[in-house]
Phi, psi and omega in degrees: 000120181267142180225133181284334179245134179297127182276155183285152167274163179226135175229113180250120184244130183232127170267153188253109178071033179268138184282168185301321185250033187268358173242157189304317183285000170245018172105007185273156171274350180289139184282106180226062186296327182288316176294320180300321180295320175299318181293319181292328180268353185237203178259125173259122182270132168254354181242028183272140187228144179240187163282177184273001179206173197292297185296324174301317178296316182296326175296321180290323176298316185288341189234338184076012179229179184289145184292338176289336176279322190280349177115357180242050178303329172217164172295132185296333176298327182283324177283332184288321187225120185302327183299339177286327192241358181246111184240147182301139178108340177281150187290166177261160173289169178298333179276004179086001178274150177286148170286126177206193188270004184306318181299343181271349183298127175076002183276154178303133181091355180240029183294332182092008175209164176296118188272182184282354181278355181234152167252139185271158176303312178296329176297314181292316180295316178301316181293344181248028168096002178275145171268122189250137183210151175211153171214120180145202185282127179264292175063027182233025179143143186254333182279160179304323181286354175252002189286165174304322179300321181283343183246030165115357182267124175298317177232139180206138174231101196236131164279118191280318180278186186279338179196166176196173170296129187289342179257005183061036179266137174224117177300142182302319180294326178292320178298319184284319191254352179084187185231162170300150182308323182302331184258000185312311187263014191248353192242330189271129183278068181285117182235157168225152173237122181051041175085357179255128179300145174254137170294149180302328180290345180286341176290144181304152182298329180264028185301131163221132194309305185297318178295319180297318181288321177298315179297317182294321179294320176299320177301314180294320177296322178295320175302311180302315181297316179295320178296319178296319178296319179295319179296317180296322181295323182280316190257352179099166186295337183285346183250069181222019180269080170230078182292172181243153165242117181243136182236121183236080181266104180292157171262356174264152003266036174303143175298156000292141184283106185217141178200157176302143185302327183296340176266318183296322186298338181290351185242010179300120178087351185296329188252018186295341179279353174099170187292329181290322176296318177298317181301315181293322178295317179297317178300316179298321179293322177298320176296314182299323180283346184085018181273334171224157179280157183296336182265011177296129179265110182285145177294138177300152177297133183253124172225189173216177189294345183278348184243121181293151177279160180304319182293342179268352181289148168287168178301321179295316180296322177296317181294320178297320178296317178296322179296324176297317178294324177297318178296319178301314179299320177298324178297318181290321176300321179292321173304313181301318179300323180282330170299315178299321179301314182289316179300316180296325176294317179300321177295322183292336179252014176061038177245355183301315184278004171245021185234121169286122178247126175239137177232135183202171168257155183274348177186183177290171180301150181277113184248009183294141174253082188298335179294349183258353184273118187303325183289344184235338193294321182297298180298322181296307185293324177296318180297315181295317179298327185283323192243353184234159182245099180258028174298154190307313185284353182254352181300129183100348180279172183300324183261024170253162179210099181223161168229177187242351169085179192289330184286315176296321180299318183282347168293328182271332180270348178304141013273009188279169184268128174065210195199197182314145179079359176246142183274009169287170185299329179296336178269337190234351176267118190231156176290146177209142178229140173227126181233123177200136177306137183094352176252104187301139177297134183190161165256119185243140187252359184289157182288135172210169187215158177300337176293345180276350183293308182301313177300325179296312182294319178295322177298312181295329180273352181072036184243139177264133177297139188281352182309140021265000179227150174213120180050050174067020172232153179283132179231153181285147173286167175284143176262349180274179183227146178297132176269355191300314177300322179292317179298325180281355182083015182263358178218144182285330182222162173279316184243159170304153185297339179258020180303141182248134173222139179246158175223145170205133176198127175055033179084355174268140189217160175199153173220134183233134173228113186063232179265004179264137182219130172255137186230138175238112179236118177293168173291159004273354183277345181219179185271005181059044173202168178286134174244158185230134181223144172260099187292341178292337179243348190215069182296337180276000181051060184251319189259099184286123182253013186300323182276331183272343179225069183294330179296316179295319178297316179299321178298315180292323181290334172294320174297321179299313180301321178292320178298315178303315182291314184294324188257357177073033179292137172254096182296151182253005178221138181303329180296346179266002177078161175051037185282136177236125172281151182295145175271171178300324181293341180265001186281336186298131179273152174055045180228016192238003174256139189284342184217113179272065188293339185279347183285154179307125182090351185293340178264001181247292176269072193302313187295336176294342183253011172277152172213161173246099182298156176299147176231139181236175169231168185302327183288343182271357180240126183277146176291148179284000000 
């Protein structure tokens, strides 16, 4: 395909579970000079929104449509095993059964991988002359036919599951005796390159996830550059329009919180005053930067009786908590170093100023206190004590295993409510930066979403999305909108002011129209009913207007019903409408992931551990 004007390159960078204010140009004390430079020279979004968890967001980035359409209606780990999604304190159904993810098992849009109903962004770009590459966390399918290679990437080095040890460390006893179910899919660094599985031993001895992905992407970019030079040498200067699409989705700072010592050591003692002091400093910095107004009322920190407060901690517990936060900060600093590595390479080959670079988080900070959940805390904590070393001086090392809990997370999501896995703003409002020549540097507050990325890139590349068909199959159109006119300053908003967007994950739900948002959060974190907020006056989602403005709530719930129907949402609570109780066929545990790679022998005789889970349709399940 010949083009008279050189088309832009694209680099999309995603951090995993990073909070709203966790990089310097969003108010953080963490050293992120490379990301900060992109932010200072580009557009910093304060109204950018994702899904409430990682694989749903990544599905939306890859397709430009809702994750319930694309096959990641829920995290497949949550549908596979009830212990992931059923926590003590949430209400029971009228029949006395717990609310959990069973009704979503096997349903359309909940396959756990990018399904056949969507065409991916790299598929479309590749078919139109782009060289496509990725290095990092995939989390959109485990089998070769679900791999990045199968879904449009010319080159790919992918961590296939949702998390792993960042150093590729496995204790000998864990290898021999296995893990608690909660950790089955969380520890093994299962990778593939160009659709071929890699043995764990194939990762470098000095492997650390962020460094490995940064190095690999530079390797792929260098390959692309050399190929372009060779083509130009053979065919002449006019034949060099093969731009690239590069995707760099880190698996950090997802737990376990681990980072190289040279990064962690920079934060020793920084957090000793505790999470509330950090929260107040971050809020003050956001005001100073102009990212929130001085009169913004932040949502109070939300905890529950199962998690002790900072003031109740012993001196040792406080120090251990601070060490976890130090490791987290080191992870983000390491991400920044690898962003700088890739940016510097682009500058060295004179492609930096022809590349749209976007940096974002895939959801709000991770605030779960897993040590408090009855279904997981016993086996989980016993396993960690037996096989890992969480002594103070070892936190952040390969053989440590920690997370940092709800208070540190809410220091990063403030002023918003809650954190990852919740459809409140703390779970879905994420930092985002876009840098490209011709897009004036600014801090912009208008609403945008990860579904807008694919339309933006196709618009900039001059490519039309192929819906309603792609390669003789029906595919869904994109639900997002191009941000390019807005980024250039030629449009006041990305979406119409009355634009509607819905969210649903793990029984938590929300619907937004303009600045009005209705939220459904089950107990214990919410009241188990719909709440209503005017975000133009109440960014913290504090003042519930559901009883005083019933007409507005009814209007939003009509939008919710339409969203459920259009996107194939399977609600998990009757108050969300269209509720289906699970059938007997959906009751089986640990039968909904296509590859049980964590089981003994699963990394050797791989195909013996493949399965084809049951699939249903809406008509095969009766309404409750």
